[in-house]
Legacy VTK file of the C-alpha trace (Angstrom):
# vtk DataFile Version 3.0
C-alpha trace
ASCII
DATASET POLYDATA
POINTS 475 float
29.493 13.666 -41.890
26.218 14.870 -43.440
25.344 11.322 -44.576
26.018 9.936 -41.079
23.788 12.585 -39.523
21.076 11.881 -42.125
21.197 8.123 -41.423
21.040 8.780 -37.655
18.024 11.064 -38.115
16.197 8.461 -40.215
16.987 5.803 -37.587
15.588 7.936 -34.769
12.399 8.635 -36.735
11.919 4.931 -37.463
12.499 3.995 -33.835
10.038 6.681 -32.769
7.395 5.329 -35.145
8.016 1.790 -33.915
7.636 2.968 -30.309
4.369 4.729 -31.172
3.091 1.654 -32.989
3.888 -0.503 -29.955
1.347 1.420 -27.878
-2.066 -0.237 -28.246
-5.009 1.834 -29.382
-8.284 1.095 -27.601
-11.571 1.645 -29.435
-13.614 -0.528 -27.078
-13.236 -2.129 -23.678
-11.609 -5.540 -23.338
-14.251 -8.267 -22.852
-13.305 -9.082 -19.239
-12.091 -5.632 -18.228
-15.153 -4.609 -16.216
-14.688 -7.641 -13.955
-11.499 -6.336 -12.346
-11.357 -9.169 -9.821
-12.551 -11.956 -12.104
-15.527 -13.870 -10.711
-14.824 -12.416 -7.250
-15.863 -8.936 -8.511
-18.795 -7.071 -6.956
-20.960 -4.283 -8.371
-21.073 -1.643 -5.663
-20.497 2.110 -5.954
-21.374 3.569 -2.549
-19.666 3.948 0.847
-19.662 0.177 1.303
-18.006 -0.542 -2.050
-14.828 -1.911 -0.407
-16.507 -3.972 2.324
-18.167 -6.823 0.431
-17.034 -10.461 0.292
-15.819 -12.103 -2.912
-18.878 -12.622 -5.107
-18.104 -16.318 -5.590
-18.023 -17.240 -1.873
-20.537 -19.875 -0.809
-22.957 -19.085 2.061
-20.857 -21.158 4.474
-17.685 -19.317 3.505
-19.495 -15.986 3.822
-20.118 -16.865 7.472
-16.355 -17.131 8.062
-15.957 -13.800 6.257
-18.509 -12.187 8.604
-16.798 -13.532 11.717
-13.438 -12.266 10.463
-15.094 -8.928 9.735
-16.266 -8.670 13.345
-12.685 -8.990 14.637
-11.505 -6.471 12.037
-14.143 -3.886 12.934
-14.720 -4.201 16.657
-12.513 -2.430 19.229
-10.066 -4.334 21.411
-9.993 -3.453 25.109
-7.425 -3.164 27.877
-6.584 -6.297 29.897
-7.739 -7.691 32.194
-11.324 -7.692 30.994
-14.392 -9.882 30.971
-14.172 -9.755 27.156
-11.315 -12.253 27.073
-11.459 -12.791 23.287
-10.736 -9.102 22.648
-8.574 -7.913 25.532
-4.875 -7.054 25.657
-4.844 -3.725 23.819
-1.475 -1.964 24.142
0.380 -1.095 26.313
1.461 1.153 23.410
-0.748 1.430 20.347
-1.985 3.636 17.511
-5.616 2.523 17.426
-7.959 -0.030 19.011
-9.483 -1.503 15.832
-8.234 -2.316 12.321
-11.170 -0.432 10.810
-10.013 2.843 12.379
-6.988 2.897 10.065
-8.515 1.194 7.020
-11.665 3.320 7.113
-14.531 1.267 5.680
-11.780 -1.019 4.351
-10.367 1.854 2.289
-7.500 4.321 2.588
-6.501 6.364 5.582
-5.467 10.011 5.675
-2.918 12.240 7.418
-3.957 13.767 10.764
-6.352 16.690 10.546
-5.020 20.025 11.896
-6.621 19.728 15.355
-6.587 15.939 15.703
-5.362 14.499 19.004
-3.970 11.378 17.308
-2.825 10.476 13.798
-4.867 7.188 13.821
-4.875 6.250 10.109
-1.318 7.445 9.449
1.668 5.703 10.997
5.273 6.832 11.311
7.984 4.234 10.813
11.285 4.783 12.639
14.781 3.440 12.040
18.447 4.386 12.094
20.967 3.886 9.274
22.239 0.361 8.650
25.840 -0.646 9.348
27.685 -3.941 8.921
27.015 -4.641 12.600
23.283 -4.693 11.811
23.403 -7.207 8.942
21.465 -9.959 10.745
18.805 -7.543 12.045
18.252 -6.048 8.589
18.031 -9.523 7.036
15.125 -10.446 9.315
13.215 -7.205 9.946
14.407 -5.025 7.086
15.509 -2.018 9.139
17.411 -1.109 12.297
14.765 0.151 14.775
15.321 3.376 16.696
16.897 2.210 20.019
14.383 3.866 22.396
11.163 4.031 20.383
11.445 0.948 18.176
10.288 0.614 14.586
7.012 2.530 14.809
5.880 5.532 16.822
2.809 4.767 18.958
0.928 7.898 19.956
-1.511 6.231 22.373
-1.097 4.109 25.506
-3.126 2.413 28.228
-3.433 4.146 31.640
-0.147 4.152 33.527
1.963 3.989 30.370
3.273 7.088 28.601
2.543 7.404 24.851
5.658 7.650 22.716
4.822 10.992 21.113
2.465 13.015 18.969
2.451 13.319 15.183
1.712 16.504 13.272
2.058 17.308 9.581
2.440 20.757 8.042
2.624 21.525 4.332
4.354 23.959 2.014
3.120 24.669 -1.527
4.844 23.366 -4.666
3.460 24.684 -7.957
3.520 22.615 -11.146
2.565 24.148 -14.501
1.077 22.369 -17.515
2.051 23.215 -21.071
-1.210 25.177 -21.455
-0.260 27.273 -18.359
-2.709 25.518 -16.026
-1.156 25.556 -12.533
-1.627 22.869 -9.876
-0.540 23.600 -6.331
0.900 20.470 -4.748
1.638 20.283 -1.031
4.940 19.053 0.363
4.587 17.476 3.827
6.762 18.348 6.821
6.523 15.799 9.626
6.690 16.916 13.256
7.125 14.556 16.220
6.386 16.245 19.543
5.745 15.296 23.202
8.352 12.525 23.197
7.607 10.308 26.187
10.946 8.559 26.613
13.593 11.169 25.914
15.370 12.159 22.758
15.599 9.924 19.726
18.837 8.831 18.107
20.352 11.807 16.274
20.256 9.943 12.940
16.663 8.724 13.192
14.905 8.228 9.857
11.147 8.794 9.578
8.593 7.544 7.076
4.928 8.511 7.250
2.516 5.881 5.905
-1.250 6.086 5.502
-3.280 2.886 5.646
-3.778 1.405 2.158
-7.093 -0.017 0.858
-7.915 -3.635 1.692
-9.628 -4.743 -1.531
-8.243 -7.548 -3.684
-5.384 -8.466 -1.353
-6.055 -12.204 -1.614
-5.927 -11.966 -5.401
-2.571 -10.177 -5.233
-1.293 -12.885 -2.901
-2.460 -15.490 -5.433
-0.259 -14.173 -8.268
2.704 -16.491 -8.750
6.216 -15.307 -7.941
7.208 -16.228 -11.493
4.659 -13.884 -13.032
5.752 -10.988 -10.807
9.471 -11.587 -11.354
9.034 -11.708 -15.134
9.136 -7.902 -15.213
12.439 -7.721 -13.337
14.358 -9.017 -16.353
14.447 -7.327 -19.764
14.672 -10.756 -21.425
11.312 -11.900 -20.056
9.487 -8.637 -19.332
6.291 -7.510 -21.028
6.940 -5.468 -24.185
5.971 -2.149 -22.572
7.155 -2.867 -19.030
9.379 -0.577 -17.024
11.812 -3.022 -15.462
11.154 -3.176 -11.735
13.032 -4.633 -8.789
11.866 -7.219 -6.310
12.081 -6.733 -2.582
13.366 -9.854 -0.832
12.077 -10.092 2.734
12.057 -12.460 5.690
9.224 -14.984 6.011
8.774 -15.817 9.698
6.843 -19.030 9.076
9.300 -20.435 6.525
12.424 -19.000 8.204
13.845 -17.832 4.906
14.017 -14.886 2.518
11.193 -14.747 -0.039
9.594 -12.283 -2.464
7.917 -9.292 -0.813
4.645 -7.991 -2.215
2.648 -6.164 0.509
3.186 -2.777 2.117
4.288 0.518 0.594
7.800 -0.849 0.011
6.759 -4.497 -0.496
8.223 -5.299 2.921
5.851 -8.169 3.761
5.667 -11.540 1.960
2.088 -12.557 2.685
-1.134 -11.409 4.325
-0.847 -13.479 7.487
2.509 -11.935 8.367
1.221 -8.495 7.378
-1.766 -8.957 9.708
0.378 -10.177 12.598
2.636 -7.125 12.261
-0.392 -4.815 12.193
-1.835 -6.409 15.333
1.535 -5.974 17.039
2.633 -2.536 15.877
-0.734 -0.798 15.542
-2.632 -2.253 18.504
-0.023 -3.848 20.759
-1.592 -7.295 20.400
0.461 -10.482 20.538
0.133 -13.424 18.135
1.945 -16.757 17.865
4.042 -15.131 15.111
4.910 -12.105 17.295
4.382 -13.261 20.910
5.739 -10.083 22.528
4.583 -6.523 23.117
6.145 -3.731 21.071
8.156 -2.321 24.011
11.859 -1.475 24.001
14.264 -1.915 26.930
13.926 1.811 27.676
10.161 1.492 28.238
9.921 -0.213 31.628
6.258 0.574 32.361
5.322 -0.842 28.971
7.097 -4.110 29.727
5.475 -4.399 33.177
1.893 -3.687 32.047
-0.707 -6.498 32.225
-1.411 -8.466 29.053
-4.395 -10.323 27.657
-2.788 -13.745 27.330
-5.052 -16.579 28.477
-4.471 -18.945 31.403
-2.124 -21.053 29.274
-0.138 -17.930 28.365
-1.314 -18.160 24.765
-1.212 -14.872 22.829
-3.881 -12.170 22.875
-4.885 -12.873 19.287
-5.472 -16.613 19.069
-4.493 -18.591 15.990
-8.195 -19.033 15.230
-8.853 -15.271 15.302
-5.763 -14.708 13.159
-7.105 -17.308 10.698
-10.509 -15.621 10.513
-9.003 -12.168 9.983
-6.756 -13.664 7.301
-9.783 -15.113 5.510
-11.540 -11.743 5.731
-8.568 -9.795 4.355
-8.118 -12.305 1.535
-11.723 -12.011 0.431
-12.561 -8.299 0.433
-13.836 -7.993 -3.111
-12.770 -5.614 -5.852
-15.569 -3.420 -7.302
-16.306 -3.420 -11.013
-14.396 -1.230 -13.439
-17.184 1.188 -14.356
-18.135 2.841 -17.658
-15.211 1.129 -19.388
-16.817 1.364 -22.831
-17.630 5.075 -22.835
-15.815 7.353 -25.264
-14.296 9.546 -22.545
-12.944 6.616 -20.506
-11.500 4.945 -23.610
-9.836 8.218 -24.603
-8.349 8.446 -21.092
-7.130 4.856 -21.289
-5.331 5.642 -24.547
-3.682 8.659 -22.908
-2.683 6.494 -19.915
-0.886 4.139 -22.319
0.621 6.927 -24.429
2.172 8.416 -21.295
3.654 5.007 -20.467
1.853 4.598 -17.136
1.207 0.912 -17.891
4.974 0.332 -17.716
4.705 0.096 -13.914
0.927 -0.086 -13.479
0.730 -3.456 -15.256
-2.939 -3.873 -16.165
-3.580 -7.580 -15.697
-2.466 -10.918 -14.288
-3.965 -14.383 -14.029
-3.842 -15.805 -10.509
-2.268 -19.157 -9.766
-4.185 -22.423 -9.937
-2.759 -23.211 -6.480
-4.080 -20.090 -4.727
-4.548 -20.367 -0.960
-8.339 -20.081 -1.351
-10.138 -21.863 -4.226
-12.267 -18.815 -5.022
-9.118 -16.838 -5.827
-7.566 -19.368 -8.222
-7.341 -18.957 -12.015
-8.819 -15.465 -12.011
-8.052 -12.950 -14.765
-7.643 -9.734 -12.771
-6.901 -6.071 -13.514
-4.989 -4.614 -10.535
-2.903 -2.123 -12.564
0.282 -2.887 -10.628
3.429 -4.931 -11.230
3.928 -5.284 -7.424
7.575 -4.313 -7.937
9.792 -1.523 -6.640
10.576 1.573 -8.699
12.695 4.635 -7.998
10.154 7.457 -7.749
12.669 10.272 -7.517
13.698 12.682 -4.757
10.261 14.307 -4.427
8.724 11.154 -2.935
11.863 9.796 -1.237
11.697 8.999 2.472
15.480 8.377 2.546
14.871 5.158 4.453
15.622 1.681 3.122
13.605 -1.443 3.937
15.141 -4.840 3.138
16.214 -4.411 -0.520
14.031 -1.330 -1.120
16.071 1.832 -1.381
15.297 5.258 0.017
13.572 6.393 -3.205
11.886 3.056 -3.950
8.161 2.386 -3.665
6.073 -0.583 -4.714
3.662 0.242 -7.542
0.286 0.583 -5.781
-2.689 -1.167 -7.418
-5.155 1.219 -9.033
-8.281 -0.936 -8.936
-11.050 0.763 -6.997
-9.155 4.083 -6.919
-12.065 6.013 -8.406
-14.264 5.016 -5.461
-11.690 5.943 -2.817
-13.221 9.258 -1.766
-16.754 7.904 -2.068
-15.865 5.255 0.521
-14.094 7.832 2.722
-14.314 11.496 1.767
-11.236 12.259 3.921
-9.014 9.733 2.090
-5.819 10.947 0.469
-3.338 9.464 -2.009
0.328 8.364 -2.132
2.195 6.714 0.739
1.943 9.691 3.102
-1.380 11.125 1.939
0.124 14.322 0.532
-1.989 14.152 -2.646
-5.545 15.434 -2.201
-6.696 14.077 -5.555
-5.516 11.858 -8.389
-4.067 14.645 -10.514
-1.812 15.699 -7.639
-0.750 12.067 -7.181
0.247 11.813 -10.862
2.219 15.057 -10.718
4.343 13.860 -7.779
5.731 11.038 -9.944
9.467 11.337 -10.606
12.479 9.099 -11.089
11.531 6.212 -13.362
8.107 7.827 -13.836
9.493 11.252 -14.757
8.918 10.744 -18.488
5.292 9.756 -17.884
4.773 12.793 -15.640
6.251 15.084 -18.287
3.982 13.556 -20.915
0.951 14.241 -18.712
2.109 17.856 -18.280
1.659 18.282 -22.042
-2.071 17.431 -21.795
-4.661 20.137 -22.373
-7.805 20.480 -20.290
-9.772 17.996 -22.388
-7.030 15.380 -22.157
-6.639 15.889 -18.401
-10.371 15.352 -18.015
-10.196 12.167 -20.086
-7.242 10.759 -18.142
-9.007 11.395 -14.828
-12.207 9.860 -16.213
-10.254 6.665 -16.925
-8.608 6.602 -13.495
-11.913 7.267 -11.775
-13.511 4.414 -13.707
-11.123 1.888 -12.175
LINES 1 476
475 0 1 2 3 4 5 6 7 8 9 10 11 12 13 14 15 16 17 18 19 20 21 22 23 24 25 26 27 28 29 30 31 32 33 34 35 36 37 38 39 40 41 42 43 44 45 46 47 48 49 50 51 52 53 54 55 56 57 58 59 60 61 62 63 64 65 66 67 68 69 70 71 72 73 74 75 76 77 78 79 80 81 82 83 84 85 86 87 88 89 90 91 92 93 94 95 96 97 98 99 100 101 102 103 104 105 106 107 108 109 110 111 112 113 114 115 116 117 118 119 120 121 122 123 124 125 126 127 128 129 130 131 132 133 134 135 136 137 138 139 140 141 142 143 144 145 146 147 148 149 150 151 152 153 154 155 156 157 158 159 160 161 162 163 164 165 166 167 168 169 170 171 172 173 174 175 176 177 178 179 180 181 182 183 184 185 186 187 188 189 190 191 192 193 194 195 196 197 198 199 200 201 202 203 204 205 206 207 208 209 210 211 212 213 214 215 216 217 218 219 220 221 222 223 224 225 226 227 228 229 230 231 232 233 234 235 236 237 238 239 240 241 242 243 244 245 246 247 248 249 250 251 252 253 254 255 256 257 258 259 260 261 262 263 264 265 266 267 268 269 270 271 272 273 274 275 276 277 278 279 280 281 282 283 284 285 286 287 288 289 290 291 292 293 294 295 296 297 298 299 300 301 302 303 304 305 306 307 308 309 310 311 312 313 314 315 316 317 318 319 320 321 322 323 324 325 326 327 328 329 330 331 332 333 334 335 336 337 338 339 340 341 342 343 344 345 346 347 348 349 350 351 352 353 354 355 356 357 358 359 360 361 362 363 364 365 366 367 368 369 370 371 372 373 374 375 376 377 378 379 380 381 382 383 384 385 386 387 388 389 390 391 392 393 394 395 396 397 398 399 400 401 402 403 404 405 406 407 408 409 410 411 412 413 414 415 416 417 418 419 420 421 422 423 424 425 426 427 428 429 430 431 432 433 434 435 436 437 438 439 440 441 442 443 444 445 446 447 448 449 450 451 452 453 454 455 456 457 458 459 460 461 462 463 464 465 466 467 468 469 470 471 472 473 474
């Protein structure tokens, strides 16, 4: 008995030492690490850090980027209008321009206490799935709320009633570090008021989502499916990977199920489909991919409202405008990883690895040689994301599934540019619903598969916390 216990103890010690030895120790920055987006990377640290084109775009291609930028930034107007290229807003909508949600191409934030509209935070709606909904879930991922649809729109054109108003209140949740340092987190409580079309289904599920940053999206799209899926299988995964799960979603252009990689739950397969859904849900604008307004059968005035289709009944957002916005969203450049060779940042990077954060926040990929845009091909990039789903525990759960993503699942968000987030927009917040006011709060909300990493961070003293945040803010 004693010998068996002794052998077990020795085995555990050896395994522990092996695990420790598997964690790399960084004494200097990796040669290419500062260039987070490869040759597309830009060196900008101010409010416009997220709004620059890929550094390797030619002058001619930069012109297309600028035109796409104009459609991303400028407001759309109500139809009919003399501005025929930009009319058709609504009838129901959340905002009149993409830039209003993705503020200066960065993150959004929850509504301020006295705000009239949520603007850069959306609320997704659905009801629980049943076998009768199998086909619907296969193609749109959820079962929309019968009266209000899949997203609450809190604005409307004249003559149409908005769907409701969104408010968020918070209650405190204290978390204590090993050295007795206390951080007060805030737990959000969503309120939907002023419902315009009667009561919702009694089992309605809600999920608040702030607008994510726009940088590096084309590079993420250019990563091969094979490279992403490698970390879904223990036989092929990186040595230190936390095995993730893929979301399999419907591709409207290909009419089949494919790998999802965009959105908070990886519910969209590519940027063009993501953009078309944003035009539709956020601004009430039709495209050839979604040639209908976001009105339900219960919303008669919405269905009867004028639209901005042209004389040939082509959609409000033409295929050419959709193409230009796609080019713009593919080529918003990633800023440089800053101060990567300083002692404090290197110390923070070592702590990041010791805590196991790199298990989900995979540091680097190389983009495919067959990327949709030549500038994005064969780039060594540092997004710090595996683009896979992970169970983040009950604290972050929205209790709402989306395609194959469960109610506690979230896609690992990329960390590149995160240190510039509140320089770009000082109101920006973190996590899917903006509950975290800073990066330390965001780390402390991690649970589920990230619980061990969160507990490791809770053992850090003040110097180590400062070093970890220095590393994150350098990204």
